[in-house]
BAMARTOR-741530 format. One record per residue (C-alpha): residue number from 1; residue in three letters; x, y, z. Coordinates in pm, 1 decimal. Layout:
BEGIN
{node NUM "ALA" {X Y Z}},
...
! end
This chain:
BEGIN
{node 1 "MET" {-2384.8 13236.2 -12774.8}},
{node 2 "LYS" {-2775.6 13175.9 -12864.9}},
{node 3 "GLY" {-2868.0 12899.8 -12666.5}},
{node 4 "SER" {-2782.1 12554.1 -12598.7}},
{node 5 "ILE" {-2974.5 12206.5 -12746.5}},
{node 6 "LEU" {-2941.9 11826.9 -12739.6}},
{node 7 "ILE" {-2959.9 11626.8 -13080.8}},
{node 8 "ALA" {-3075.6 11257.0 -13026.6}},
{node 9 "ASP" {-3063.7 11069.5 -13325.6}},
{node 10 "ASP" {-2959.1 10725.9 -13427.1}},
{node 11 "GLU" {-2852.0 10848.4 -13796.4}},
{node 12 "SER" {-2522.0 10998.2 -13784.2}},
{node 13 "GLY" {-2614.2 11165.5 -14130.7}},
{node 14 "ILE" {-2859.1 11333.9 -13946.1}},
{node 15 "ARG" {-2664.7 11421.3 -13633.1}},
{node 16 "GLU" {-2376.6 11544.8 -13751.4}},
{node 17 "SER" {-2599.8 11780.8 -14030.2}},
{node 18 "LEU" {-2787.2 11895.9 -13758.6}},
{node 19 "THR" {-2455.5 12005.6 -13535.1}},
{node 20 "ILE" {-2259.6 12183.6 -13833.9}},
{node 21 "VAL" {-2566.3 12376.3 -13950.5}},
{node 22 "LEU" {-2679.7 12501.4 -13574.0}},
{node 23 "GLU" {-2298.4 12539.0 -13461.2}},
{node 24 "ASP" {-2267.0 12788.3 -13742.6}},
{node 25 "GLU" {-2546.1 12962.9 -13614.4}},
{node 26 "GLY" {-2372.3 12987.4 -13306.1}},
{node 27 "TYR" {-2552.7 12748.2 -13120.0}},
{node 28 "GLN" {-2367.4 12558.7 -12828.3}},
{node 29 "CYS" {-2464.1 12122.1 -12924.4}},
{node 30 "THR" {-2455.6 11826.2 -12777.0}},
{node 31 "ALA" {-2524.5 11526.1 -13047.1}},
{node 32 "VAL" {-2607.7 11169.3 -12888.6}},
{node 33 "GLU" {-2665.9 10782.5 -13112.8}},
{node 34 "ASP" {-2966.9 10694.9 -12892.0}},
{node 35 "GLY" {-3264.1 10802.3 -12625.8}},
{node 36 "LYS" {-3064.4 10636.4 -12319.6}},
{node 37 "ALA" {-2749.0 10840.8 -12392.7}},
{node 38 "ALA" {-2963.5 11167.1 -12429.3}},
{node 39 "ILE" {-3173.4 11097.8 -12086.1}},
{node 40 "LYS" {-2767.2 11066.5 -11935.5}},
{node 41 "ALA" {-2704.6 11393.8 -12114.4}},
{node 42 "ILE" {-3006.1 11560.8 -11912.8}},
{node 43 "ASP" {-2937.1 11443.2 -11625.6}},
{node 44 "GLU" {-2567.4 11636.8 -11636.3}},
{node 45 "HIS" {-2661.5 11922.7 -11832.1}},
{node 46 "SER" {-2949.4 12165.1 -11879.1}},
{node 47 "PHE" {-3060.9 12201.5 -12201.3}},
{node 48 "ASP" {-3280.1 12531.7 -12393.8}},
{node 49 "ILE" {-3379.5 12307.9 -12666.6}},
{node 50 "ILE" {-3364.2 11903.3 -12696.2}},
{node 51 "ILE" {-3402.1 11819.8 -13072.0}},
{node 52 "SER" {-3503.8 11402.8 -13035.6}},
{node 53 "ASP" {-3579.8 11108.3 -13329.6}},
{node 54 "LEU" {-3965.7 10969.4 -13247.3}},
{node 55 "LYS" {-3798.0 10595.4 -13314.0}},
{node 56 "MET" {-3437.9 10506.8 -13119.6}},
{node 57 "PRO" {-3328.5 10183.0 -13000.9}},
{node 58 "GLN" {-3338.4 10141.9 -12616.6}},
{node 59 "VAL" {-3542.5 10484.1 -12550.5}},
{node 60 "ASP" {-3735.0 10626.6 -12780.4}},
{node 61 "GLY" {-3840.1 10969.3 -12843.2}},
{node 62 "LEU" {-4158.5 10995.3 -12624.4}},
{node 63 "GLY" {-3974.0 10860.5 -12325.4}},
{node 64 "VAL" {-3652.9 11125.0 -12394.5}},
{node 65 "LEU" {-3984.0 11351.5 -12407.4}},
{node 66 "GLU" {-4112.6 11269.8 -12060.5}},
{node 67 "HIS" {-3796.5 11267.5 -11898.3}},
{node 68 "ALA" {-3734.6 11598.4 -12019.6}},
{node 69 "LEU" {-4029.0 11792.6 -11857.4}},
{node 70 "GLN" {-3966.5 11570.5 -11529.5}},
{node 71 "LYS" {-3627.5 11733.7 -11526.5}},
{node 72 "SER" {-3741.4 12063.3 -11657.0}},
{node 73 "SER" {-4097.3 12190.9 -11768.4}},
{node 74 "GLU" {-3878.1 12489.9 -11935.2}},
{node 75 "THR" {-3698.2 12284.3 -12176.1}},
{node 76 "LEU" {-3841.3 12232.9 -12488.2}},
{node 77 "THR" {-3849.3 11913.3 -12718.2}},
{node 78 "ILE" {-3863.1 11892.4 -13103.1}},
{node 79 "ILE" {-3988.2 11534.5 -13230.9}},
{node 80 "ILE" {-3830.8 11430.2 -13562.3}},
{node 81 "THR" {-4097.0 11235.0 -13779.1}},
{node 82 "ALA" {-4145.4 11084.8 -14100.4}},
{node 83 "HIS" {-4468.8 11113.0 -14254.4}},
{node 84 "ALA" {-4585.3 10749.5 -14146.7}},
{node 85 "THR" {-4556.5 10817.8 -13795.9}},
{node 86 "VAL" {-4716.4 11200.2 -13809.1}},
{node 87 "GLU" {-5052.5 11054.3 -13586.0}},
{node 88 "THR" {-4745.2 10993.5 -13340.3}},
{node 89 "ALA" {-4587.9 11274.4 -13333.3}},
{node 90 "ILE" {-4926.0 11450.0 -13249.7}},
{node 91 "ARG" {-4944.1 11247.7 -12976.2}},
{node 92 "ALA" {-4628.4 11371.8 -12857.0}},
{node 93 "LEU" {-4742.3 11749.8 -12902.2}},
{node 94 "ARG" {-4996.8 11690.4 -12672.3}},
{node 95 "LYS" {-4750.6 11507.0 -12457.2}},
{node 96 "GLY" {-4609.1 11807.6 -12407.0}},
{node 97 "ALA" {-4322.6 11834.2 -12686.2}},
{node 98 "ALA" {-4305.9 12219.9 -12874.8}},
{node 99 "ASP" {-4301.5 12123.1 -13215.4}},
{node 100 "TYR" {-4223.1 11818.3 -13430.4}},
{node 101 "ILE" {-4047.1 11838.0 -13754.5}},
{node 102 "LEU" {-4132.7 11559.8 -14056.4}},
{node 103 "LYS" {-3809.5 11385.4 -14292.4}},
{node 104 "PRO" {-3653.1 11488.8 -14495.1}},
{node 105 "LEU" {-3542.1 11797.9 -14275.1}},
{node 106 "ASP" {-3512.4 12114.9 -14390.6}},
{node 107 "PHE" {-3257.7 12279.8 -14219.9}},
{node 108 "ASP" {-3370.7 12636.4 -14262.0}},
{node 109 "GLU" {-3720.8 12579.7 -14161.5}},
{node 110 "VAL" {-3522.8 12368.8 -13871.2}},
{node 111 "LEU" {-3356.9 12713.0 -13768.7}},
{node 112 "ILE" {-3699.8 12900.5 -13800.4}},
{node 113 "ARG" {-3899.7 12682.5 -13563.0}},
{node 114 "ILE" {-3557.5 12659.8 -13329.3}},
{node 115 "GLU" {-3550.2 13081.3 -13346.7}},
{node 116 "ASN" {-3920.0 13106.6 -13267.1}},
{node 117 "LEU" {-3938.3 12834.6 -12986.5}},
{node 118 "LEU" {-3682.2 13047.0 -12815.3}},
{node 119 "GLU" {-3813.6 13352.3 -12873.5}},
{node 120 "HIS" {-4163.1 13247.0 -12698.1}},
{node 121 "LYS" {-3932.4 13073.2 -12417.8}},
{node 122 "ASN" {-3769.6 13416.2 -12364.1}},
{node 123 "LEU" {-4081.9 13571.1 -12307.3}},
{node 124 "ILE" {-4227.9 13332.6 -12094.5}},
{node 125 "GLN" {-3922.7 13416.7 -11889.4}},
{node 126 "GLU" {-3919.3 13765.0 -11896.0}},
{node 127 "ASN" {-4311.8 13799.6 -11811.6}},
{node 128 "LYS" {-4276.1 13506.9 -11495.1}},
{node 129 "TYR" {-3968.1 13759.0 -11420.8}},
{node 130 "LEU" {-4203.7 14046.6 -11414.0}},
{node 131 "ARG" {-4505.0 13907.4 -11218.3}},
{node 132 "GLU" {-4182.4 13772.7 -10956.8}},
{node 133 "GLN" {-4097.0 14153.1 -10921.7}},
{node 134 "ILE" {-4468.7 14262.7 -10929.8}},
{node 135 "ASP" {-4547.2 13971.1 -10666.3}},
{node 136 "LYS" {-4282.6 14125.1 -10481.0}},
{node 137 "GLU" {-4326.2 14454.5 -10471.1}},
{node 138 "TYR" {-4728.9 14435.0 -10378.8}},
{node 139 "ASN" {-4686.3 14169.4 -10137.6}},
{node 140 "PHE" {-4825.6 14295.3 -9801.8}},
{node 141 "ASN" {-4492.1 14197.0 -9584.3}},
{node 142 "HIS" {-4348.8 14469.3 -9834.0}},
{node 143 "ILE" {-4508.3 14756.0 -9751.9}},
{node 144 "ILE" {-4348.7 14998.2 -9532.1}},
{node 145 "GLY" {-4409.2 15063.5 -9189.6}},
{node 146 "GLU" {-4378.6 14873.7 -8823.2}},
{node 147 "SER" {-4599.3 15131.2 -8637.7}},
{node 148 "PRO" {-4909.8 15008.3 -8460.2}},
{node 149 "GLU" {-5160.2 15211.0 -8722.7}},
{node 150 "MET" {-4954.8 15011.3 -9029.0}},
{node 151 "LYS" {-4979.3 14653.2 -8829.4}},
{node 152 "ARG" {-5383.2 14708.3 -8836.3}},
{node 153 "VAL" {-5352.1 14772.5 -9186.3}},
{node 154 "TYR" {-5147.4 14468.7 -9259.9}},
{node 155 "LYS" {-5457.7 14261.7 -9060.2}},
{node 156 "MET" {-5720.7 14385.2 -9231.7}},
{node 157 "VAL" {-5470.1 14359.2 -9624.2}},
{node 158 "GLU" {-5447.3 13985.5 -9485.4}},
{node 159 "ARG" {-5789.4 13895.0 -9371.7}},
{node 160 "VAL" {-5979.2 14029.5 -9671.5}},
{node 161 "SER" {-5752.2 13907.9 -9950.4}},
{node 162 "GLN" {-5883.2 13576.4 -9934.2}},
{node 163 "ALA" {-6244.4 13677.4 -9953.6}},
{node 164 "THR" {-6437.9 13840.7 -10252.5}},
{node 165 "SER" {-6618.2 14112.2 -10069.3}},
{node 166 "ASN" {-6553.1 14468.2 -10231.8}},
{node 167 "VAL" {-6325.6 14660.9 -10011.6}},
{node 168 "LEU" {-6330.1 15038.5 -9946.1}},
{node 169 "ILE" {-5997.6 15206.9 -9959.3}},
{node 170 "THR" {-6010.4 15552.0 -9743.3}},
{node 171 "GLY" {-5686.5 15797.5 -9648.3}},
{node 172 "GLN" {-5555.5 16103.6 -9754.7}},
{node 173 "SER" {-5377.3 16137.7 -10137.2}},
{node 174 "GLY" {-5056.6 16010.5 -10096.6}},
{node 175 "THR" {-5090.3 15739.8 -9853.6}},
{node 176 "GLY" {-5062.8 15476.5 -10072.1}},
{node 177 "LYS" {-5460.7 15389.8 -10126.9}},
{node 178 "GLU" {-5331.5 15145.3 -10463.5}},
{node 179 "LEU" {-5027.1 14976.5 -10309.8}},
{node 180 "VAL" {-5234.6 14872.2 -10044.2}},
{node 181 "ALA" {-5527.0 14784.1 -10321.5}},
{node 182 "ARG" {-5227.7 14569.1 -10513.7}},
{node 183 "ALA" {-5131.2 14401.1 -10209.5}},
{node 184 "ILE" {-5536.2 14269.6 -10144.8}},
{node 185 "HIS" {-5470.2 14134.0 -10539.5}},
{node 186 "SER" {-5137.4 14011.7 -10484.5}},
{node 187 "ASN" {-5214.7 13827.5 -10177.0}},
{node 188 "SER" {-5554.5 13648.5 -10305.7}},
{node 189 "ASP" {-5675.3 13352.1 -10568.1}},
{node 190 "ARG" {-5688.4 13620.6 -10834.8}},
{node 191 "ALA" {-5314.2 13715.2 -10825.3}},
{node 192 "LYS" {-5262.3 13556.6 -11183.8}},
{node 193 "ASN" {-5527.0 13721.4 -11336.5}},
{node 194 "PRO" {-5515.6 14118.9 -11419.8}},
{node 195 "PHE" {-5534.5 14383.8 -11168.3}},
{node 196 "LEU" {-5671.4 14716.3 -11349.8}},
{node 197 "ALA" {-5667.0 15015.7 -11171.2}},
{node 198 "ILE" {-5898.0 15338.0 -11323.4}},
{node 199 "ASN" {-5880.1 15735.4 -11203.7}},
{node 200 "CYS" {-6262.9 15768.7 -11209.7}},
{node 201 "GLY" {-6113.6 16169.8 -11138.1}},
{node 202 "ALA" {-5898.0 16165.3 -11449.6}},
{node 203 "ILE" {-6168.6 16090.6 -11688.6}},
{node 204 "PRO" {-6326.9 16302.9 -11936.1}},
{node 205 "GLU" {-6739.7 16299.2 -11805.0}},
{node 206 "ASN" {-6889.8 16184.4 -12160.9}},
{node 207 "LEU" {-6613.2 15908.5 -12170.4}},
{node 208 "VAL" {-6691.8 15747.4 -11825.0}},
{node 209 "GLU" {-6938.7 15530.0 -11931.5}},
{node 210 "SER" {-6759.2 15349.6 -12211.1}},
{node 211 "GLU" {-6397.0 15370.0 -12007.4}},
{node 212 "LEU" {-6637.3 15128.1 -11696.3}},
{node 213 "PHE" {-6916.6 14907.9 -11956.9}},
{node 214 "GLY" {-6741.8 14934.6 -12287.6}},
{node 215 "HIS" {-6896.9 15023.2 -12614.8}},
{node 216 "LYS" {-7016.5 14928.6 -12962.2}},
{node 217 "LYS" {-6829.0 15036.3 -13290.7}},
{node 218 "GLY" {-7033.3 15357.7 -13391.4}},
{node 219 "ALA" {-7152.1 15389.2 -13047.7}},
{node 220 "TYR" {-7060.6 15749.7 -13085.4}},
{node 221 "THR" {-6837.6 15964.7 -13252.3}},
{node 222 "GLY" {-6450.0 15803.5 -13284.3}},
{node 223 "ALA" {-6594.6 15433.5 -13170.5}},
{node 224 "ASP" {-6418.4 15315.7 -13420.3}},
{node 225 "SER" {-6424.0 14929.4 -13281.3}},
{node 226 "ASP" {-6585.3 14722.3 -13000.8}},
{node 227 "LYS" {-6392.4 14836.4 -12654.8}},
{node 228 "ASP" {-6421.8 14604.9 -12331.0}},
{node 229 "GLY" {-6473.5 14795.0 -12064.5}},
{node 230 "ILE" {-6298.8 14803.2 -11711.6}},
{node 231 "PHE" {-6521.1 14492.8 -11539.6}},
{node 232 "VAL" {-6479.4 14281.7 -11847.5}},
{node 233 "ALA" {-6129.1 14314.6 -11969.9}},
{node 234 "ALA" {-6022.7 14224.8 -11589.6}},
{node 235 "ASN" {-6226.7 13936.9 -11584.5}},
{node 236 "GLY" {-6100.5 13679.2 -11336.4}},
{node 237 "GLY" {-5913.6 13926.6 -11177.8}},
{node 238 "THR" {-5954.8 14256.1 -10982.9}},
{node 239 "VAL" {-6035.5 14640.3 -11060.6}},
{node 240 "PHE" {-5920.9 14936.5 -10851.7}},
{node 241 "LEU" {-6158.6 15246.5 -10870.0}},
{node 242 "ASP" {-5924.0 15518.9 -10756.0}},
{node 243 "GLU" {-6092.6 15842.8 -10642.0}},
{node 244 "VAL" {-6477.0 15652.6 -10708.1}},
{node 245 "ALA" {-6646.3 15968.6 -10501.6}},
{node 246 "GLU" {-6556.1 16138.6 -10871.0}},
{node 247 "ILE" {-6794.2 15946.4 -11069.8}},
{node 248 "PRO" {-7075.6 16158.8 -11189.8}},
{node 249 "LEU" {-7399.8 16106.1 -10983.8}},
{node 250 "ASN" {-7632.8 16010.1 -11312.9}},
{node 251 "LEU" {-7344.2 15724.1 -11361.6}},
{node 252 "GLN" {-7383.9 15599.3 -10975.6}},
{node 253 "VAL" {-7713.7 15448.9 -11057.4}},
{node 254 "ASN" {-7530.7 15207.7 -11356.9}},
{node 255 "LEU" {-7234.1 15093.3 -11170.3}},
{node 256 "LEU" {-7486.2 15015.2 -10877.1}},
{node 257 "ARG" {-7658.2 14785.0 -11111.3}},
{node 258 "VAL" {-7313.8 14676.7 -11264.9}},
{node 259 "LEU" {-7187.6 14586.1 -10904.1}},
{node 260 "GLN" {-7536.9 14405.1 -10804.3}},
{node 261 "GLU" {-7549.2 14171.9 -11120.8}},
{node 262 "ARG" {-7177.8 14138.5 -11194.7}},
{node 263 "GLU" {-7325.9 14214.6 -11588.5}},
{node 264 "VAL" {-7238.9 14534.6 -11770.5}},
{node 265 "LYS" {-7414.0 14653.4 -12133.7}},
{node 266 "PRO" {-7170.5 14791.9 -12303.6}},
{node 267 "VAL" {-7257.9 15136.1 -12455.7}},
{node 268 "GLY" {-7436.3 15133.7 -12802.3}},
{node 269 "SER" {-7567.5 14740.8 -12710.0}},
{node 270 "ASN" {-7831.3 14567.7 -12590.0}},
{node 271 "LYS" {-7655.4 14224.0 -12468.6}},
{node 272 "THR" {-7551.8 14227.1 -12172.9}},
{node 273 "ILE" {-7190.4 14045.9 -12060.9}},
{node 274 "SER" {-7131.4 13852.6 -11783.1}},
{node 275 "PHE" {-6765.7 13932.5 -11558.4}},
{node 276 "ASP" {-6623.1 13771.3 -11233.4}},
{node 277 "THR" {-6434.9 14069.7 -11112.0}},
{node 278 "ARG" {-6322.7 14162.5 -10762.3}},
{node 279 "ILE" {-6388.3 14547.4 -10692.3}},
{node 280 "ILE" {-6184.8 14725.5 -10498.1}},
{node 281 "SER" {-6247.3 15086.7 -10445.0}},
{node 282 "ALA" {-6074.0 15409.7 -10325.0}},
{node 283 "THR" {-6145.4 15778.0 -10230.0}},
{node 284 "ASN" {-5944.7 16087.3 -10029.8}},
{node 285 "LYS" {-6320.7 16167.5 -9954.5}},
{node 286 "ASP" {-6589.0 16121.0 -9654.3}},
{node 287 "LEU" {-6849.4 15946.3 -9827.7}},
{node 288 "GLY" {-7031.9 15994.1 -9597.7}},
{node 289 "LYS" {-7066.7 16332.1 -9558.0}},
{node 290 "GLU" {-7081.5 16335.0 -9997.9}},
{node 291 "VAL" {-7374.6 16079.7 -9924.8}},
{node 292 "ALA" {-7509.0 16342.3 -9681.2}},
{node 293 "ASN" {-7469.4 16631.0 -9925.7}},
{node 294 "ASP" {-7670.1 16408.9 -10221.6}},
{node 295 "ASN" {-7336.9 16411.7 -10415.5}},
{node 296 "PHE" {-7277.2 16011.9 -10384.6}},
{node 297 "ARG" {-7571.5 15781.5 -10369.8}},
{node 298 "ASP" {-7630.6 15613.0 -10029.0}},
{node 299 "ASP" {-7700.4 15249.0 -10176.6}},
{node 300 "LEU" {-7386.8 15279.6 -10401.2}},
{node 301 "TYR" {-7146.0 15390.9 -10100.1}},
{node 302 "TYR" {-7318.3 15078.1 -9847.3}},
{node 303 "ARG" {-7182.4 14812.4 -10196.6}},
{node 304 "LEU" {-6893.1 14962.4 -10223.9}},
{node 305 "ASN" {-6825.5 14986.8 -9835.3}},
{node 306 "VAL" {-6864.6 14606.7 -9717.7}},
{node 307 "VAL" {-6486.5 14612.3 -9573.9}},
{node 308 "GLU" {-6342.4 14952.3 -9530.9}},
{node 309 "ILE" {-5952.2 14964.0 -9503.0}},
{node 310 "SER" {-5863.8 15307.9 -9367.8}},
{node 311 "LEU" {-5535.5 15433.4 -9428.6}},
{node 312 "PRO" {-5316.5 15681.2 -9149.3}},
{node 313 "PRO" {-5214.4 15998.1 -9285.9}},
{node 314 "LEU" {-4801.5 15986.1 -9224.8}},
{node 315 "GLN" {-4845.8 16218.9 -8899.0}},
{node 316 "GLN" {-5031.4 15954.7 -8713.7}},
{node 317 "ARG" {-4754.3 15693.9 -8777.4}},
{node 318 "ARG" {-4428.8 15924.3 -8733.2}},
{node 319 "ASP" {-4218.2 15631.0 -8647.8}},
{node 320 "ASP" {-4304.2 15492.0 -8977.0}},
{node 321 "ILE" {-4067.9 15766.6 -9101.3}},
{node 322 "PRO" {-3700.8 15654.9 -9094.6}},
{node 323 "LEU" {-3824.6 15349.9 -9222.7}},
{node 324 "LEU" {-3988.8 15464.4 -9553.8}},
{node 325 "ALA" {-3667.9 15745.4 -9576.3}},
{node 326 "HIS" {-3410.2 15432.8 -9617.4}},
{node 327 "HIS" {-3653.4 15209.7 -9804.7}},
{node 328 "PHE" {-3659.5 15513.2 -10063.9}},
{node 329 "LEU" {-3314.3 15574.7 -10049.0}},
{node 330 "GLN" {-3224.7 15200.9 -10113.6}},
{node 331 "LYS" {-3491.4 15255.4 -10433.3}},
{node 332 "TYR" {-3310.9 15584.9 -10543.2}},
{node 333 "ASN" {-2976.6 15506.0 -10494.7}},
{node 334 "LYS" {-3060.3 15160.3 -10751.3}},
{node 335 "GLU" {-3267.7 15330.2 -11027.5}},
{node 336 "LEU" {-3022.8 15705.5 -10983.4}},
{node 337 "LYS" {-2706.5 15442.2 -10972.3}},
{node 338 "ARG" {-2600.8 15662.7 -10665.9}},
{node 339 "ASN" {-2449.1 15536.9 -10318.5}},
{node 340 "LEU" {-2505.2 15702.9 -10030.4}},
{node 341 "LYS" {-2468.7 15529.3 -9718.8}},
{node 342 "GLY" {-2738.8 15687.5 -9503.4}},
{node 343 "ILE" {-2932.5 15941.0 -9334.6}},
{node 344 "THR" {-2784.5 16200.9 -9117.4}},
{node 345 "SER" {-2939.5 16239.4 -8774.6}},
{node 346 "GLU" {-2978.2 16627.0 -8848.7}},
{node 347 "ALA" {-3171.1 16470.7 -9165.9}},
{node 348 "MET" {-3339.9 16299.3 -9043.0}},
{node 349 "GLY" {-3490.5 16497.9 -8712.8}},
{node 350 "ALA" {-3592.6 16746.3 -9027.3}},
{node 351 "MET" {-3824.5 16465.7 -9199.5}},
{node 352 "MET" {-3920.9 16387.0 -8840.8}},
{node 353 "ALA" {-4047.4 16745.9 -8762.8}},
{node 354 "TYR" {-4209.6 16769.4 -9099.0}},
{node 355 "GLU" {-4585.1 16819.9 -9176.8}},
{node 356 "TRP" {-4661.6 16570.9 -9479.5}},
{node 357 "LYS" {-4914.6 16723.2 -9612.9}},
{node 358 "GLY" {-4843.4 16553.3 -9922.0}},
{node 359 "GLN" {-4817.0 16222.6 -9688.0}},
{node 360 "VAL" {-4577.8 15893.4 -9821.3}},
{node 361 "ARG" {-4574.5 16016.9 -10197.4}},
{node 362 "GLU" {-4433.4 16352.8 -10089.7}},
{node 363 "LEU" {-4116.2 16235.0 -9832.0}},
{node 364 "GLU" {-4032.4 15965.9 -10124.6}},
{node 365 "ASN" {-4028.9 16251.8 -10379.9}},
{node 366 "VAL" {-3804.1 16467.4 -10125.9}},
{node 367 "ILE" {-3573.5 16133.9 -10071.6}},
{node 368 "GLU" {-3541.4 16120.2 -10475.3}},
{node 369 "ARG" {-3480.9 16456.5 -10523.3}},
{node 370 "ALA" {-3203.4 16473.4 -10269.7}},
{node 371 "VAL" {-3055.8 16152.9 -10338.6}},
{node 372 "LEU" {-2983.9 16331.6 -10714.7}},
{node 373 "LEU" {-2848.4 16648.7 -10558.3}},
{node 374 "SER" {-2606.3 16536.5 -10240.0}},
{node 375 "ASP" {-2250.1 16527.2 -10309.1}},
{node 376 "GLY" {-2203.2 16402.6 -10001.2}},
{node 377 "ASP" {-2138.2 16006.0 -9876.4}},
{node 378 "TYR" {-2496.4 16078.6 -9650.9}},
{node 379 "LEU" {-2778.8 16250.1 -9739.3}},
{node 380 "ALA" {-2761.7 16531.9 -9494.8}},
{node 381 "LEU" {-2993.5 16824.7 -9388.2}},
{node 382 "GLU" {-2878.0 17077.5 -9650.9}},
{node 383 "ASP" {-3024.0 16831.0 -9922.3}},
{node 384 "LEU" {-3337.0 16881.7 -9837.3}},
{node 385 "PRO" {-3564.6 17134.4 -9940.4}},
{node 386 "ALA" {-3620.1 17490.9 -9739.7}},
{node 387 "SER" {-3933.9 17410.2 -9596.7}},
{node 388 "LEU" {-3775.1 17106.2 -9439.9}},
{node 389 "ARG" {-3491.0 17290.9 -9334.8}},
{node 390 "LYS" {-3692.0 17521.9 -9171.3}},
{node 391 "SER" {-3872.3 17244.7 -8956.0}},
{node 392 "ALA" {-3545.3 17157.5 -8804.9}},
{node 393 "GLY" {-3542.6 17442.4 -8618.4}},
{node 394 "ASP" {-3843.3 17430.0 -8487.7}},
{node 395 "GLN" {-3938.3 17391.0 -8146.8}},
{node 396 "ASP" {-4244.9 17162.2 -8158.4}},
{node 397 "PHE" {-4099.5 16864.3 -8259.5}},
{node 398 "SER" {-4429.2 16769.8 -8340.1}},
{node 399 "MET" {-4396.9 16398.7 -8242.8}},
{node 400 "ASP" {-4753.1 16307.7 -8131.2}},
{node 401 "ASN" {-4625.6 16284.8 -7765.0}},
{node 402 "ASP" {-4679.7 16578.8 -7502.9}},
{node 403 "LYS" {-4412.0 16425.2 -7260.6}},
{node 404 "LEU" {-4065.2 16522.6 -7305.1}},
{node 405 "ASP" {-3957.1 16217.2 -7194.5}},
{node 406 "GLU" {-4194.0 16004.8 -7476.9}},
{node 407 "ALA" {-4042.7 16247.2 -7744.1}},
{node 408 "MET" {-3726.5 16174.1 -7657.2}},
{node 409 "GLN" {-3778.2 15789.4 -7642.8}},
{node 410 "VAL" {-3941.4 15812.9 -8000.9}},
{node 411 "PHE" {-3599.8 16031.8 -8138.2}},
{node 412 "GLU" {-3376.7 15791.5 -7956.6}},
{node 413 "LYS" {-3564.0 15503.5 -8131.3}},
{node 414 "HIS" {-3532.4 15619.8 -8499.1}},
{node 415 "HIS" {-3171.1 15749.2 -8437.6}},
{node 416 "ILE" {-3033.9 15401.8 -8322.5}},
{node 417 "GLN" {-3245.0 15279.8 -8635.5}},
{node 418 "SER" {-3046.8 15489.9 -8871.6}},
{node 419 "VAL" {-2675.9 15481.5 -8724.3}},
{node 420 "LEU" {-2792.8 15064.7 -8764.8}},
{node 421 "LYS" {-2850.3 15118.9 -9082.0}},
{node 422 "ARG" {-2585.5 15284.7 -9190.4}},
{node 423 "THR" {-2358.4 15042.8 -8973.5}},
{node 424 "ASP" {-2526.6 14720.2 -9218.9}},
{node 425 "GLY" {-2639.8 14600.3 -8863.5}},
{node 426 "ASN" {-2296.6 14579.2 -8732.7}},
{node 427 "LYS" {-2382.9 14622.4 -8327.7}},
{node 428 "SER" {-2023.4 14691.8 -8269.2}},
{node 429 "GLU" {-1944.4 14952.5 -8501.6}},
{node 430 "ALA" {-2308.7 15093.2 -8454.1}},
{node 431 "ALA" {-2233.8 15096.9 -8048.5}},
{node 432 "ARG" {-1891.7 15315.9 -8131.0}},
{node 433 "LEU" {-2078.9 15556.2 -8330.4}},
{node 434 "LEU" {-2317.9 15631.3 -8066.1}},
{node 435 "GLY" {-2048.1 15662.9 -7823.6}},
{node 436 "ILE" {-2214.7 15388.9 -7554.8}},
{node 437 "ASP" {-2076.3 14997.8 -7505.9}},
{node 438 "PRO" {-2240.6 14726.5 -7700.5}},
{node 439 "SER" {-2447.0 14582.7 -7356.5}},
{node 440 "THR" {-2600.7 14921.4 -7329.1}},
{node 441 "LEU" {-2676.5 14914.6 -7758.0}},
{node 442 "TYR" {-2860.8 14572.4 -7692.6}},
{node 443 "ARG" {-3036.2 14654.6 -7350.0}},
{node 444 "LYS" {-3165.5 15028.5 -7557.6}},
{node 445 "MET" {-3280.1 14770.2 -7851.6}},
{node 446 "GLU" {-3482.3 14588.9 -7621.9}},
{node 447 "ARG" {-3643.7 14873.5 -7431.5}},
{node 448 "LEU" {-3764.8 15030.2 -7768.7}},
{node 449 "GLY" {-3884.7 14723.0 -7930.0}},
{node 450 "LEU" {-3613.5 14703.4 -8232.1}},
{node 451 "SER" {-3567.8 14371.9 -8375.8}},
{node 452 "GLU" {-3233.3 14190.3 -8410.3}},
! end
C-alpha cells in the first residue's frame, strides 16, 4: 500500500473516478460525500492525504482543512476548486493546505501531485527521525559515566549549554571532546540549527583560511565557485574547532578578529559577512604552554577560553570502564548483528587493569573487535588483544587506590554491575550467580552506591 487517502466531494462522479484511479495505483481510499462526513472520518482514522472539494454542504473544504490540521499536522490536504474560486484556494494554502487542483480534474496531474507530496512528507519524517536520533545520542544524559569526574563534566555541560560564551574543551585524544561539544549544542537553543565540526590539524595549511572564512570564485586556482566558510555555513548554530592549536600562527590574528567582530571576509572579497554562530574549540595540547612557547597567540587563547571543560583520561575514571564496555557491547551487538550476553569478570578485570593510552576510543575499538571475533555467549578474556590479556596477569591492578580494601571495593562494585547486566537486572538471579543471598546483594548494592 502506497498511502491512505480521504476523498471528500459532494459530486459522486468525482468521488468515484478519483477512488478508481487512486486505488489502481495502490492507494487505500476512503470516499465521503460532504465535509461533515469527512470530519467524522478524520476523527476515526488517520490519513496521509486528504483531497477535499472547496465547496460542500454543511462543512466546506476550509472547515475540513482546519479540522485536519488540529487533528494531525502531518496529514496533507489538497483542495479541489473551480477557476472562479482560485483566490479562495490560495487562502486555503495560507491556512495550511499542501496544494490545490483546478476542475476539471486531470488525473495524471493529480497522481503526480500526490506522489510529490508523499515524497516530501517522507523526507520530513526521515529528517525528524534523524534529528531525534542525533538528539538522543548526544544528549548529555547519554554520555557514559557515573564517576565523580564525569559528573563534574555533566554539570559544566548543563551550565554552559544555555549560554553563548565560547567554550574550550581540553583532554587527551580519544576522551570524547567532540561528543561533549555536540552535547552542548544539542542541549542549547541552537539545537535545531547546524553543528559543523572541522579538524584544524587535518586541513592543508594553504586551505585553512578558505575553509574557515570562505572564498569568492576565482580567488585562487581551483576556486571555481563561491564558498561559504564554516562560520557562515553554521549561522544560527555551532562551530566546533577541533585541534584548534594546529591553526597556523599567521592565521590566528584573522581568527581573533572574526571572533571579536562576528563577521568574516571571504578570500578574494572586499565585503564582510556577519554571522551568529557559537564557537566551541578543543585541543589535546596545553594551550598555556603553547602561548608561553610563542606557538599560540595569548589574546586568541583568552578569547577561546571563556569557559574551559577539562575531560579526564580514562585512567582517572576507571569506575566508568564497565559502564563504557557494556555500552559498546550493546552498540556493536546491534551493528554487527551479534548477541553476546555480557562480559566475563576475567575480561573485565583485564580491562580494568589495562593502561588505556588511546582512551575511550581505544576501549571502543577493542570491544568492537572482540564482539566481531567472539565465538561464545560472553565476551571473554581470550577475545581481547594480547596486550590486554597480559594486563590480566599484572600484579599492579592500577585502581588508583593504594589500600587493598579500597581496590577490592572498586572491583566488587564492577563485578556486581557486570553480573546484573548479564541478568538484565534480575537481582535474585544475580545473587545466585554471585553465590550470595539476595538480602546480602541488596546490602552490598546500597553500600557501593549502585542504583536500583
